[in-house]
C-alpha positions, 0 to 999 in steps of 0.5 A: 548206744547201738554203735557201742554194742555193735563194736563190743560184739564185733570185738568180742568175736575176734581172737585174743591176739586180735583183741590184744593188738587192737586194744593196745593201739586203739585204747591205750594209744600205743604205737605198733613198736610200743605194742610189740614190746609189750607183747614180745614180738617185732614191730613188723610182726605187730604191724602185720597183726594190726593189719589183719586184726583191723580187717577181721574187725571190719568184717565182724562189724559188717556181719553184726550190722547185717544180723537182725537186732536182738530183741527181748522175748516177752512170753505171751499167754496162749489159751487152749482151744475152747478155753474162755478168755 
């Protein structure tokens, strides 16, 4: 589950164009030329977008791996000085 959350956070940190290119190819299984038709660009442009999107995703994954894990905050009752427990 941690890997899934890590990937989702990294994907969410990308721009819309990067997410679109990655989702069309990785999730929907389209080839670059097919994804290009969906988006309305040339196949060459889509291959460049994919290359850059994959590079940014890898960087985002590295940043998320280095970040401290998110923990749930649990409030603790603090007693005032001189107050009985």
